[in-house]
C-alpha positions as CSV (number, residue, x, y, z in Angstrom):
1,X,93.1,115.2,40.6
2,X,90.0,116.6,42.2
3,X,90.3,120.0,41.1
4,X,89.3,119.5,37.5
5,X,85.8,120.7,38.0
6,X,86.8,123.8,39.5
7,X,88.5,124.7,35.8
8,X,85.7,123.4,33.9
9,X,85.2,126.6,32.1
10,X,88.6,126.7,30.6
11,X,89.1,123.0,30.0
12,X,86.0,123.4,28.0
13,X,87.6,125.9,25.8
14,X,90.6,123.7,25.4
15,X,88.5,120.7,24.7
16,X,86.7,122.6,21.9
17,X,90.4,123.3,20.3
18,X,91.3,119.9,20.8
19,X,87.9,118.3,19.3
20,X,88.9,120.2,15.8
21,X,92.5,119.4,16.0
22,X,93.8,122.9,16.6
23,X,97.4,123.3,18.1
24,X,97.9,125.4,21.1
25,X,99.1,128.1,19.3
26,X,95.4,128.8,17.9
27,X,94.4,128.8,21.8
28,X,97.2,131.4,22.6
29,X,95.9,133.4,19.5
30,X,92.2,133.1,20.6
31,X,93.5,134.4,24.3
32,X,95.4,137.4,22.4
33,X,91.9,138.2,20.8
34,X,90.1,138.2,23.8
35,X,92.6,140.4,25.5
36,X,92.5,142.9,22.8
37,X,88.6,143.2,23.1
38,X,89.0,143.3,26.8
39,X,91.2,146.3,26.4
40,X,89.1,148.2,23.9
41,X,86.4,147.7,26.6
42,X,88.4,149.1,29.3
43,X,88.8,152.2,27.6
44,X,84.8,152.4,26.8
45,X,84.6,151.6,30.7
46,X,86.7,154.7,31.7
47,X,85.4,157.0,29.3
48,X,81.9,156.4,30.4
49,X,82.8,156.6,34.3
50,X,84.9,159.6,33.8
51,X,83.3,161.3,30.6
52,X,87.0,162.4,29.9
53,X,89.0,160.8,27.0
54,X,92.4,161.7,28.7
55,X,91.7,159.7,31.4
56,X,90.2,156.7,29.0
57,X,93.3,157.0,27.1
58,X,95.7,156.7,30.3
59,X,94.0,153.6,31.6
60,X,93.7,152.0,28.3
61,X,97.5,152.8,27.9
62,X,98.5,151.4,31.3
63,X,96.7,148.2,30.4
64,X,98.1,147.9,26.9
65,X,101.7,148.2,28.2
66,X,101.3,146.1,31.3
67,X,103.5,143.1,30.8
68,X,102.5,141.6,34.1
69,X,98.7,141.4,32.4
70,X,99.7,140.3,28.7
71,X,102.3,137.9,29.2
72,X,99.7,135.4,30.7
73,X,98.2,135.3,26.8
74,X,100.9,133.2,25.8
75,X,100.4,130.4,28.6
76,X,98.2,127.5,28.4
77,X,96.9,128.7,31.8
78,X,93.5,130.2,33.1
79,X,95.0,133.7,33.6
80,X,94.4,135.3,30.4
81,X,90.9,134.1,29.8
82,X,90.0,134.7,33.5
83,X,91.2,138.4,33.4
84,X,89.6,139.2,30.0
85,X,86.1,137.7,31.3
86,X,86.5,139.8,34.7
87,X,86.4,142.9,32.3
88,X,83.6,141.4,30.0
89,X,81.5,140.9,33.5
90,X,82.2,144.3,34.5
91,X,81.7,146.0,31.1
92,X,78.0,144.7,31.2
93,X,77.4,146.7,34.6
94,X,78.8,149.9,33.1
95,X,77.9,149.7,29.5
96,X,74.7,147.8,29.0
97,X,71.6,150.3,29.3
98,X,68.7,148.0,29.3
99,X,67.6,145.7,31.8
100,X,67.0,142.6,29.2
101,X,70.5,142.9,27.7
102,X,72.0,142.8,31.2
103,X,69.9,139.5,31.8
104,X,71.3,138.1,28.8
105,X,74.7,138.4,30.0
106,X,74.2,135.9,32.7
107,X,75.6,132.9,31.0
108,X,78.7,134.9,30.7
109,X,78.6,135.8,34.5
110,X,78.2,132.0,35.3
111,X,81.0,130.7,32.8
112,X,83.4,133.2,34.4
113,X,82.6,131.4,37.8
114,X,83.8,128.1,36.2
115,X,87.1,129.3,34.8
116,X,88.7,129.6,38.4
117,X,87.7,128.8,41.7
118,X,87.6,132.4,42.9
119,X,85.4,133.3,39.8
120,X,82.6,134.1,42.3
121,X,84.4,137.3,43.1
122,X,83.1,139.1,40.3
123,X,79.5,137.9,41.0
124,X,80.1,139.2,44.6
125,X,81.2,142.7,43.1
126,X,77.9,142.8,40.9
127,X,75.9,141.9,44.1
128,X,77.5,144.9,45.7
129,X,76.7,147.1,43.1
130,X,73.0,146.1,42.9
131,X,72.5,146.2,46.4
132,X,74.2,149.4,47.2
133,X,72.1,151.0,44.2
134,X,68.9,149.7,45.6
135,X,69.6,150.0,49.3
136,X,69.4,153.8,49.3
137,X,66.1,154.0,47.6
138,X,64.6,151.1,49.5
139,X,62.0,151.2,52.1
140,X,62.7,149.9,55.5
141,X,60.8,146.8,54.8
142,X,62.7,146.2,51.5
143,X,65.9,146.9,53.4
144,X,65.2,144.3,55.9
145,X,64.1,141.6,53.1
146,X,67.2,142.5,51.5
147,X,69.5,142.1,54.4
148,X,68.0,138.7,54.9
149,X,68.3,137.6,51.3
150,X,72.1,139.0,51.6
151,X,72.7,136.9,54.8
152,X,71.0,133.3,53.2
153,X,73.1,134.1,50.1
154,X,76.4,134.4,52.3
155,X,75.6,131.1,54.2
156,X,75.2,129.2,50.7
157,X,78.4,130.9,49.4
158,X,80.3,129.7,52.7
159,X,79.1,126.0,51.6
160,X,80.3,126.5,48.1
161,X,83.7,127.8,49.1
162,X,83.8,124.9,51.8
163,X,83.7,122.5,48.9
164,X,85.9,124.4,46.3
165,X,88.7,124.6,48.9
166,X,88.0,120.8,49.7
167,X,91.3,119.6,47.6
168,X,93.7,122.4,48.5
169,X,96.4,121.8,50.9
170,X,95.9,125.5,52.4
171,X,96.7,124.3,56.2
172,X,99.7,122.7,55.1
173,X,101.1,125.8,53.4
174,X,100.4,127.6,57.0
175,X,102.2,125.1,58.8
176,X,105.4,125.4,56.4
177,X,105.1,129.3,56.7
178,X,105.0,129.7,53.3
179,X,104.1,133.4,51.8
180,X,104.6,132.7,48.3
181,X,104.2,129.2,47.2
182,X,106.8,126.4,46.8
183,X,109.5,128.1,48.7
184,X,109.5,125.8,51.7
185,X,111.3,123.5,48.9
186,X,113.5,125.8,47.4
187,X,116.9,127.2,48.5
188,X,116.7,130.1,46.1
189,X,115.6,132.4,48.8
190,X,117.8,135.8,48.5
191,X,119.4,136.8,51.8
192,X,117.2,139.3,53.9
193,X,114.1,139.0,51.7
194,X,112.4,136.0,53.9
195,X,109.6,137.8,54.8
196,X,108.3,137.8,51.0
197,X,109.0,134.2,50.9
198,X,108.3,132.3,54.2
199,X,107.8,133.0,57.8
200,X,109.1,130.6,60.6
201,X,106.6,128.7,62.5
202,X,106.4,128.7,66.1
203,X,107.4,125.5,67.8
204,X,104.1,125.5,69.8
205,X,102.0,125.4,66.3
206,X,99.0,123.4,66.7
207,X,97.3,121.7,63.6
208,X,93.5,120.9,63.2
209,X,92.4,117.3,62.4
210,X,93.3,115.9,59.2
211,X,89.5,114.7,58.6
212,X,88.0,118.3,59.1
213,X,86.2,120.0,56.4
214,X,88.1,122.9,54.7
215,X,86.6,125.7,56.6
216,X,87.1,124.0,59.7
217,X,90.7,123.6,59.3
218,X,91.3,127.0,58.3
219,X,88.9,128.1,61.5
220,X,90.9,125.6,63.9
221,X,94.2,126.7,62.6
222,X,93.5,130.6,63.1
223,X,91.9,129.6,66.5
224,X,94.6,127.7,68.0
225,X,97.5,129.8,66.6
226,X,96.1,133.5,66.2
227,X,99.2,135.4,66.3
228,X,101.0,133.5,63.6
229,X,97.9,133.3,61.5
230,X,97.5,137.0,61.6
231,X,101.2,137.5,60.8
232,X,101.1,135.1,58.1
233,X,98.0,136.6,56.3
234,X,99.2,140.2,56.6
235,X,102.6,138.9,55.1
236,X,100.7,137.3,52.2
237,X,98.4,140.6,51.6
238,X,101.2,142.6,51.9
239,X,103.6,140.7,49.6
240,X,100.4,140.5,47.2
241,X,99.9,144.3,46.9
242,X,103.3,145.2,47.0
243,X,103.8,143.5,43.8
244,X,107.4,144.4,43.4
245,X,109.5,141.3,44.4
246,X,113.3,140.6,45.2
247,X,113.7,137.9,42.5
248,X,112.3,140.5,39.9
249,X,114.6,142.5,37.8
250,X,115.5,146.0,38.9
251,X,113.8,147.2,35.6
252,X,110.7,145.2,36.3
253,X,110.5,146.5,39.9
254,X,111.2,150.3,38.9
255,X,108.3,149.9,36.4
256,X,106.0,148.5,39.1
257,X,107.1,151.5,41.2
258,X,106.3,154.2,38.7
259,X,103.2,153.0,37.5
260,X,101.4,150.7,39.9
261,X,101.9,152.3,42.9
262,X,100.8,155.9,41.7
263,X,97.6,154.1,40.9
264,X,97.2,153.1,44.3
265,X,97.2,156.7,45.4
266,X,95.0,157.7,42.5
267,X,92.5,154.8,43.5
268,X,92.4,155.6,47.0
269,X,91.8,159.4,45.8
270,X,88.7,158.1,43.7
271,X,87.4,156.0,46.6
272,X,87.6,158.8,49.2
273,X,85.7,161.3,47.0
274,X,83.2,158.8,45.8
275,X,83.1,156.2,48.6
276,X,79.4,155.5,48.5
277,X,79.3,155.0,44.6
278,X,78.2,151.5,43.6
279,X,80.5,151.4,40.8
280,X,83.5,152.3,43.2
281,X,82.4,150.0,45.7
282,X,82.0,146.9,43.2
283,X,85.8,147.7,41.8
284,X,87.1,147.8,45.5
285,X,85.0,144.4,46.1
286,X,87.0,143.0,43.0
287,X,90.6,144.1,44.5
288,X,89.5,143.4,48.3
289,X,88.4,139.9,47.5
290,X,91.3,138.9,45.6
291,X,93.5,139.9,48.2
292,X,91.6,138.2,50.7
293,X,91.7,135.0,48.8
294,X,95.6,135.4,48.4
295,X,95.8,136.0,52.4
296,X,93.9,133.0,53.2
297,X,95.7,130.6,50.4
298,X,99.1,131.8,49.0
299,X,101.0,134.1,47.0
300,X,102.6,132.8,43.5
301,X,106.0,133.8,42.6
302,X,105.2,135.3,39.5
303,X,102.4,137.2,40.4
304,X,99.8,135.8,38.1
305,X,97.1,136.1,40.8
306,X,97.6,140.0,40.4
307,X,96.8,140.1,36.6
308,X,93.2,139.9,36.9
309,X,92.8,142.8,39.2
310,X,95.3,145.4,37.5
311,X,92.8,146.4,35.1
312,X,90.5,147.4,37.8
313,X,93.4,149.3,39.7
314,X,94.2,151.2,36.6
315,X,90.4,152.0,36.1
316,X,90.1,153.4,39.6
317,X,93.3,155.2,38.9
318,X,91.5,157.0,35.8
319,X,88.6,157.8,38.2
320,X,91.3,159.3,40.7
321,X,92.9,161.3,37.9
322,X,89.8,163.1,37.1
323,X,89.1,163.8,40.9
324,X,92.4,165.5,40.9
325,X,91.1,168.1,38.5
326,X,88.8,168.6,41.1
327,X,85.7,167.7,38.7
328,X,82.9,165.5,40.2
329,X,82.8,162.2,38.5
330,X,79.6,161.6,36.4
331,X,79.5,158.0,37.8
332,X,76.3,156.0,37.4
333,X,75.0,155.7,40.8
334,X,71.6,153.9,40.2
335,X,70.6,150.7,38.4
336,X,69.5,151.1,34.6
337,X,65.8,149.4,34.7
338,X,64.5,150.4,31.4
């Protein structure tokens, strides 16, 4: 209760199926259909960005064979459609050639923001893309106006985030030292793996007033407990990006080690060679903001928060493969205005 409006996009889809008396299996089928379309778009995005069919094939194969993405197609949860919607939105930045068609995609972007509270991440990535594209070719006056507009938008965004975080019990999970949500109440923590699950809070832990707003609670908790807050945030970020978990099977962790970890290196390679490319910056914005969201909230035991960013990590790895060949990437660096 109190969080329903934050998932209105997904509940609207459910309501449409329920209204015509279709069972859950049809919703699952719809999610699989969207996931298949998203897979096709991933291949097209990579092909356009690298101009190389081998890179596009490798990226599409990584996405198609990733259990940690596609398992959510079979759950009545937001992750499947949320991941697909992220890819649809990003595809409009890369594949749409005319400004008019890009404007027609605005409803898709707004809908994506309503699927989950962190849907704003894809809009922030688009903002980074357009701002970085225009900033380099703008006059000094235009740059100042752009920075002013960005500052105003950032302040407004903080207000929205404060509202969205209202019902969540974030500071309470901090006080319990949870790295992975729910482990405070669980006795299933394997020996020697407490870092992945929860940290022991100090006895001097100071809590903010219960009647404070969400952002006030976060600020006050970090202000009064800086060392523990930093340690907890870094532990969550590390656990999130490490992806492999002690409670996963050995085969599952090996697959992650031999696929996702090399992709991290290839993504870094792509960023290092094209660090000022708007597309590269927008891709890293998606991954970074999702990571920051987990650092300030909590990781989940099943890594479902990782699923939305895995396709973008794989796309970056495709760009990294092209960089290893020593060939300059044909990345679009200017906004299409026709």
